[in-house]
Each structure stands twice: as structure tokens, then as C-alpha cells.
C-alpha positions as CSV (number, residue, x, y, z in Angstrom):
1,X,0.0,0.0,0.0
2,X,1.5,3.3,-1.1
3,X,2.1,5.9,1.6
4,X,1.2,9.4,0.7
5,X,3.9,12.0,1.7
6,X,2.6,15.4,2.5
7,X,4.3,18.3,0.7
8,X,6.8,20.1,3.0
9,X,5.4,23.4,1.5
10,X,1.8,22.8,2.5
11,X,0.8,25.5,5.0
12,X,0.1,24.3,8.5
13,X,0.0,26.1,11.9
14,X,3.7,25.4,12.6
15,X,4.8,26.4,9.2
16,X,2.9,29.6,9.7
17,X,4.9,30.2,12.9
18,X,8.1,29.4,11.0
19,X,7.2,32.1,8.4
20,X,6.5,34.7,11.1
21,X,9.9,33.8,12.8
22,X,11.6,34.2,9.4
23,X,10.0,37.6,8.7
24,X,11.0,38.9,12.1
25,X,14.5,37.5,11.6
26,X,14.8,39.2,8.2
27,X,13.7,42.6,9.7
28,X,16.2,42.2,12.6
29,X,19.0,41.2,10.1
30,X,18.4,44.4,8.0
31,X,18.6,46.5,11.2
32,X,21.7,44.7,12.4
33,X,23.7,45.2,9.2
34,X,22.4,48.6,8.3
35,X,22.6,50.3,11.7
36,X,25.1,48.1,13.6
37,X,25.3,46.2,16.9
38,X,24.3,49.2,19.0
39,X,21.0,49.7,17.4
40,X,20.0,46.0,17.2
41,X,21.3,44.6,20.5
42,X,21.5,45.3,24.2
43,X,25.2,44.7,24.2
44,X,27.6,47.3,25.5
45,X,31.3,47.8,26.2
46,X,30.7,46.5,29.8
47,X,28.8,43.4,28.5
48,X,30.0,42.6,24.9
49,X,29.0,38.9,24.8
50,X,25.4,38.1,25.0
51,X,22.8,35.7,23.5
52,X,24.6,35.2,20.2
53,X,27.7,34.0,21.9
54,X,26.1,32.2,24.9
55,X,23.3,30.4,23.1
56,X,24.1,30.3,19.3
57,X,27.8,29.5,19.7
58,X,28.5,27.9,23.1
59,X,25.2,26.0,23.1
60,X,25.1,25.3,19.4
61,X,28.6,23.7,19.3
62,X,27.8,21.6,22.3
63,X,24.5,20.4,21.0
64,X,26.3,19.2,17.9
65,X,28.8,17.1,19.9
66,X,26.9,13.9,19.0
67,X,28.6,13.9,15.7
68,X,32.2,13.3,16.9
69,X,31.0,11.0,19.7
70,X,29.0,8.6,17.4
71,X,31.6,8.8,14.6
72,X,34.3,7.7,17.0
73,X,32.1,4.8,18.4
74,X,31.3,3.5,14.9
75,X,34.4,4.1,12.8
76,X,37.3,4.1,15.3
77,X,36.0,1.6,18.0
78,X,34.1,-0.4,15.3
79,X,31.0,-0.8,17.4
80,X,29.0,-1.4,14.3
81,X,25.5,-1.7,15.7
82,X,25.5,2.0,16.3
83,X,25.7,2.6,12.6
84,X,21.9,3.1,12.1
85,X,22.0,6.3,14.2
86,X,25.1,7.7,12.7
87,X,23.6,9.5,9.7
88,X,21.0,11.6,11.5
89,X,23.7,12.5,14.1
90,X,26.2,13.6,11.5
91,X,23.4,15.7,9.8
92,X,22.6,17.3,13.2
93,X,26.2,18.1,13.8
94,X,26.7,19.5,10.3
95,X,23.6,21.8,10.6
96,X,24.6,22.8,14.1
97,X,28.0,24.1,12.9
98,X,26.6,25.8,9.9
99,X,24.1,27.6,12.1
100,X,26.8,28.5,14.6
101,X,28.9,30.1,11.8
102,X,25.9,32.2,10.6
103,X,25.3,33.3,14.2
104,X,29.0,34.3,14.5
105,X,28.6,36.6,11.5
106,X,25.9,38.5,13.3
107,X,28.0,39.0,16.4
108,X,31.2,40.1,14.7
109,X,31.5,43.9,14.3
110,X,32.9,43.5,10.8
111,X,31.9,40.0,9.6
112,X,33.3,40.5,6.1
113,X,36.7,40.3,7.6
114,X,36.3,36.8,9.0
115,X,38.7,35.6,6.4
116,X,41.5,37.4,8.2
117,X,41.7,34.4,10.4
118,X,43.2,32.5,7.5
119,X,45.9,35.1,6.8
120,X,46.7,36.9,10.1
121,X,47.7,34.2,12.6
122,X,47.8,34.6,16.3
123,X,48.6,31.2,17.8
124,X,48.6,32.6,21.3
125,X,44.9,33.3,21.1
126,X,42.3,30.8,22.3
127,X,39.8,32.3,19.8
128,X,42.3,31.7,17.0
129,X,42.4,28.0,18.0
130,X,38.7,27.8,18.3
131,X,38.2,29.5,14.9
132,X,40.5,27.2,13.1
133,X,39.2,24.0,14.7
134,X,35.6,25.0,14.0
135,X,36.4,25.8,10.4
136,X,38.3,22.5,9.8
137,X,35.8,20.4,11.7
138,X,32.9,21.9,9.6
139,X,34.8,20.8,6.5
140,X,35.3,17.3,8.0
141,X,31.5,17.1,8.7
142,X,30.7,18.2,5.2
143,X,32.9,15.4,3.8
144,X,31.4,12.9,6.3
145,X,27.9,13.9,5.2
146,X,28.7,13.9,1.5
147,X,28.2,10.1,1.0
148,X,24.6,10.5,1.9
149,X,24.2,13.1,-0.9
150,X,26.2,11.0,-3.3
151,X,24.0,8.0,-2.6
152,X,20.9,10.1,-3.3
153,X,22.3,11.3,-6.6
154,X,23.6,7.9,-7.6
155,X,27.2,8.9,-7.7
156,X,29.0,5.7,-6.9
157,X,32.6,6.7,-7.5
158,X,32.7,9.8,-5.3
159,X,31.1,7.8,-2.5
160,X,33.8,5.2,-2.8
161,X,36.5,7.8,-2.8
162,X,35.2,9.4,0.4
163,X,34.8,5.9,2.0
164,X,38.5,5.2,1.4
165,X,39.5,8.3,3.5
166,X,36.7,8.1,5.9
167,X,38.7,6.7,8.9
168,X,41.4,9.5,8.7
169,X,38.6,12.1,8.4
170,X,36.8,10.7,11.5
171,X,40.1,10.7,13.5
172,X,40.8,14.3,12.5
173,X,37.2,15.3,13.3
174,X,37.4,13.7,16.8
175,X,40.7,15.5,17.5
176,X,39.4,18.9,16.2
177,X,36.1,18.6,18.0
178,X,37.7,17.6,21.3
179,X,40.1,20.6,21.0
180,X,37.5,23.2,20.4
181,X,34.8,21.8,22.8
182,X,37.3,22.2,25.6
183,X,38.8,25.4,24.2
184,X,35.4,27.1,24.5
185,X,35.8,26.6,28.2
186,X,39.4,27.8,28.0
187,X,38.1,31.2,26.9
188,X,36.9,31.8,30.5
189,X,40.2,30.8,32.2
190,X,41.4,34.3,31.7
191,X,38.4,35.7,33.7
192,X,39.0,34.5,37.3
193,X,37.9,37.9,38.7
194,X,34.9,38.3,36.3
195,X,33.2,34.8,36.2
196,X,31.2,33.9,39.3
197,X,32.8,31.2,41.5
198,X,30.1,28.6,40.7
199,X,31.3,28.4,37.1
200,X,34.9,29.6,37.1
201,X,37.3,26.7,37.4
202,X,40.8,25.7,36.3
203,X,39.2,22.5,34.9
204,X,36.4,24.3,33.0
205,X,37.8,23.1,29.6
206,X,37.4,19.4,30.7
207,X,33.9,20.2,32.2
208,X,32.9,21.7,28.9
209,X,34.1,18.6,27.1
210,X,32.3,16.1,29.4
211,X,29.0,18.0,29.3
212,X,29.2,18.1,25.5
213,X,29.6,14.4,25.3
214,X,26.6,13.9,27.6
215,X,24.4,16.4,25.7
216,X,25.5,14.9,22.3
217,X,24.0,11.5,23.4
218,X,20.9,13.3,24.7
219,X,20.4,15.0,21.3
220,X,20.4,11.6,19.5
221,X,17.7,10.3,21.8
222,X,15.7,13.6,21.5
223,X,15.9,13.6,17.7
224,X,14.9,9.9,17.6
225,X,11.7,10.7,19.5
226,X,10.8,13.7,17.3
227,X,11.7,11.9,14.1
228,X,9.5,9.0,14.9
229,X,6.6,11.3,15.7
230,X,7.1,13.4,12.5
231,X,8.4,10.8,10.0
232,X,7.8,7.4,11.5
233,X,11.5,6.6,11.8
234,X,12.2,4.8,15.1
235,X,15.7,3.9,16.3
236,X,16.3,0.6,18.1
237,X,15.6,0.7,21.8
238,X,18.8,-1.2,22.7
239,X,20.9,1.5,21.0
240,X,19.1,4.3,22.8
241,X,19.5,2.4,26.1
242,X,23.3,2.2,25.5
243,X,23.4,5.9,24.9
244,X,21.6,6.3,28.2
245,X,24.4,4.3,29.9
246,X,27.0,6.5,28.3
247,X,25.1,9.6,29.6
248,X,24.9,8.1,33.1
249,X,28.7,7.5,33.3
250,X,29.5,10.9,31.8
251,X,27.2,12.8,34.1
252,X,28.4,11.0,37.2
253,X,32.0,11.8,36.3
254,X,31.0,15.4,35.7
255,X,29.3,15.6,39.1
256,X,32.2,14.1,40.9
257,X,34.7,16.5,39.3
258,X,32.3,19.4,40.1
259,X,32.1,18.4,43.8
260,X,35.9,18.0,44.1
261,X,36.4,21.4,42.4
262,X,34.0,23.1,44.8
263,X,35.8,21.5,47.7
264,X,39.2,22.5,46.4
265,X,38.3,26.1,45.8
266,X,36.1,26.5,48.9
267,X,33.0,27.4,47.0
268,X,30.6,25.6,49.5
269,X,30.7,28.7,51.7
270,X,28.6,30.7,49.2
271,X,26.4,27.8,47.9
272,X,23.3,29.0,49.7
273,X,23.7,32.8,49.5
274,X,20.5,34.6,48.5
275,X,21.6,35.6,45.0
276,X,20.2,35.0,41.5
277,X,23.4,33.1,40.7
278,X,22.6,30.6,43.5
279,X,19.1,29.9,42.2
280,X,20.2,29.5,38.6
281,X,23.1,27.3,39.6
282,X,20.9,25.0,41.6
283,X,18.3,24.9,38.8
284,X,21.1,23.9,36.4
285,X,22.5,21.2,38.7
286,X,19.0,19.8,39.5
287,X,17.6,19.7,36.0
288,X,20.8,18.9,34.1
289,X,22.7,16.5,36.4
290,X,20.8,15.3,39.6
291,X,17.5,14.4,38.0
292,X,19.0,12.7,34.9
293,X,21.4,10.7,37.0
294,X,18.6,9.5,39.3
295,X,16.4,8.6,36.4
296,X,19.1,6.8,34.4
297,X,20.1,4.8,37.5
298,X,16.6,3.3,37.5
299,X,16.7,0.4,35.0
300,X,13.0,0.6,34.1
301,X,13.4,4.2,33.0
302,X,16.7,3.5,31.2
303,X,15.1,0.8,29.2
304,X,12.0,2.9,28.4
305,X,11.8,5.1,25.2
306,X,9.6,7.7,26.9
307,X,11.8,7.7,30.0
308,X,15.0,8.2,28.0
309,X,13.2,11.0,26.1
310,X,12.4,12.8,29.4
311,X,16.0,12.3,30.5
312,X,17.3,13.8,27.3
313,X,15.0,16.8,27.7
314,X,16.4,17.4,31.2
315,X,20.0,16.9,30.1
316,X,19.6,19.3,27.2
317,X,17.9,21.9,29.3
318,X,20.6,21.7,32.0
319,X,23.3,22.0,29.4
320,X,21.6,25.2,27.9
321,X,21.3,26.6,31.4
322,X,25.0,25.9,32.1
323,X,26.3,27.6,29.0
324,X,24.0,30.6,29.5
325,X,25.0,30.8,33.2
326,X,28.7,30.8,32.2
327,X,28.3,33.4,29.4
328,X,25.6,35.6,30.9
329,X,24.6,35.0,34.5
330,X,28.1,34.5,35.8
331,X,29.4,37.7,34.2
332,X,26.7,40.2,35.2
333,X,27.9,40.8,38.8
334,X,31.4,41.7,37.7
335,X,30.3,43.9,34.8
336,X,28.0,46.0,37.0
337,X,25.2,45.9,34.4
338,X,22.1,43.7,33.8
339,X,21.8,42.2,30.3
340,X,18.7,40.9,28.6
341,X,18.7,40.3,24.9
342,X,16.7,42.6,22.6
343,X,13.8,41.4,20.5
344,X,16.1,41.5,17.5
345,X,18.7,39.3,19.1
346,X,16.0,36.8,20.0
347,X,14.4,37.0,16.6
348,X,17.7,36.3,14.8
349,X,18.5,33.4,17.1
350,X,15.0,31.9,16.6
351,X,15.2,32.3,12.8
352,X,18.6,30.5,12.7
353,X,17.3,27.6,14.9
354,X,14.0,27.3,13.0
355,X,15.9,27.2,9.7
356,X,18.0,24.4,11.1
357,X,14.9,22.4,12.0
358,X,13.4,23.1,8.5
359,X,16.5,22.0,6.7
360,X,16.7,18.8,8.9
361,X,13.1,18.0,7.9
362,X,13.8,18.4,4.2
363,X,16.9,16.3,4.5
364,X,14.9,13.5,6.2
365,X,12.3,13.6,3.4
366,X,14.6,13.6,0.4
367,X,17.9,12.0,1.5
368,X,18.6,8.5,2.9
369,X,19.2,9.8,6.5
370,X,17.4,6.9,8.2
371,X,19.0,4.2,6.1
372,X,17.7,1.3,8.3
373,X,13.9,1.2,8.7
374,X,12.5,-0.7,11.6
375,X,11.6,-3.7,9.6
376,X,15.0,-4.1,8.0
377,X,16.7,-7.4,8.9
378,X,19.8,-7.5,11.1
379,X,21.8,-9.3,8.4
380,X,21.2,-6.4,5.9
381,X,22.2,-3.8,8.5
382,X,25.4,-5.8,9.2
383,X,26.3,-6.1,5.6
384,X,25.9,-2.4,4.9
385,X,27.9,-1.5,8.0
386,X,30.6,-3.9,6.9
387,X,30.7,-2.3,3.5
388,X,31.2,1.2,5.0
389,X,33.6,0.2,7.8
390,X,35.9,-2.2,5.8
391,X,36.6,-0.2,2.7
392,X,39.2,-2.7,1.5
393,X,36.5,-5.2,0.8
394,X,34.6,-2.8,-1.5
395,X,34.6,-3.6,-5.2
396,X,36.9,-1.5,-7.2
């Protein structure tokens, strides 16, 4: 029986919302590039980094961390049964980095000079390292994603060429992603007097990396749930459960390091002060670490698709709170000003995120993103994974 696929351009309520978001984003974009940052944002010399850095970049890069995590699991450690969830994860990572780059163009005072990074080197700058790693890793993600496009177009030879260099690409991607996930935290190592004690730490680069690994797994679970509801593509429960175990271990290690760090720096003395930072820190810890760890420790929840979905939502929410606390909440006291993004900052951010969701939906409709439907046999999945992983056995 033939299944009728609705046109992606048929107007629905949510597509109407998307159009409104795009219109507001276009208006805000015109103001931003015609009148500058001062007229379009609530940023100032006292508070120069706001929503576009805290959410679009710090959060965006972290939410895309599933790409290097799953690629390493499948291609480097050869755990082949995770192959069915690799393609949607790579797509998410690729779109996340593209959206982050667009967001960066809005935040830069003179975005047309972004190419200067290629010519004028400053190897002593953390931002220089982050910029180069992001640029190179986005290129790697494009190459990792290209076999999906080649398969859709029926281009066999380019796909085989990419397959032959896939392992070195993945290794390079893991190294680059590890470097800049932690380097984003290193940006705040130079701010010991500015960043509030709850979030400043000498190990903040490692904490950034661990939280990125946890939220990368959470994003895979979250996308699996939404993709099933929207497109009928369900990922296997045993794979999602394994991702839950990885999240549990990662979050426990993160919590232990955080507790040890607080003890070493004597932060416990201010943990219950009546301040906005205290409330937001406890909200971040409760939603993003404590609740997910408790839920994942319960086997019934860990083996439940709905339970894992709620865990993923909590983990993602806690991650977003953490990055915004570091970039906004933790910096307000030392700056002496209160920052809240303007409607144009919010509109542009929503437009970028909404565009990412729209492009993801189009990719799922027209590209072989979910290559292994639920009814596909295990032997067929193994054969395809073997073909991709062992390129020497591929026909010449």
C-alpha cells in the first residue's frame, strides 16, 4: 500500500509560525547590518558577549557534539551496531556548525573580515584555535555527510573515494572537536575575577568537554523521538539504552569533578547565598545532572523510550542553562550591568534555529538519512555497516 507523503510546503500552523519567525529575523537582520550592533542589540562595552555567543555558539557547538561521539564509536572503535543512528547524528552536527557560523557573522562587528583568520595568525589566542578548529571540523563534517548526498544522486565513484579516506577524516574530526569543545571553556580561564565562582574553574575546559559528550548523546535520543513522531523513523531501543548508559557514566564523572572542584576552591561557603546566581546554579544542577542521574540509575526508566526522552530533555535543558550561566549570569555581577537580549537578538536566534529544523526535515524527506527502517533485517544492516567500515572489501 503506497504511503502518501505530504508536501513540505503545505501551509500548516507550525509552518505559519516558521514564516513569522523568518519575517522577524529578516527585519532584525536588516537593522543589524544597516545600523550596527548598538541599534540592534542590548550589548555594551561593559557586556560585549550576549545571546549570540552564549546560546548560538556555546550551546550550538555543544548540542552538535553527538557527531564526533558517534563517529568515534562507529568508525574508530568499530561498534557497528550504532551505525543506524550515525547519519542523523552527522546531519545534526553539520547543521549545528553551519548555524553557529551564521550566528557568529551577526556577532562580529565586521563579519566581512572573518577571512582574516586564515591570513593573520595569532597562535597565542584561544579564539584563534577555536576558529581554526571549527572551520576545519565543519569541513570534515561536510565530507562525512557527502556520501549521503552522493548516494541520493547515484554517484557511486565519489562515494567510494570518500569511503577510502573516511577513517582518517573521522580521526581528524574527533581530535578537532575535542580541542574546540574544551577550548570554549578555556576562553573563561582568563576571567577569574569576572566569572562567578560557581562556574569559574581551572578544569572548566574538561567540564565543557564532558558536558558536550553527555548532551550529544541526549540529542540523539531527543531527535529519535521527534523523528518518529514526525516521519515514523524509530531507532532501536537497545541502541538508545546504550546511549543512556554513556550519559549516566559521563554525568556521574562530571558531578564528581564538580564536587571536588568546589571543595578544592572553597565554594561551598557561598552555595546557599541569597543571590540570582545561586538559584540558577541549583536549577542547572538539579535539571541537568541530579534528575538525569537518578532517572538513568533506574533500570525501568533507562530501558523505556519515553523515560529516555524525558532524561534527554532534562539533560539538554541543563546544558543550555550551564552555557548561559557561564556566558551571561556568571558575568553580570562583575560587569555591573544587567543584560537581557533585545527582541532583534531573540528573533535572529529563533530564525537560525528554526531554519536548522526546517532543513533537517527536508533532508529526512529527500535524503537516505534513516537508512535502516525498523523492519530491515539484522543481516542487511550488518552487511551495509561492513561495507562502510571495511573499505578494502569494497569492489573496485
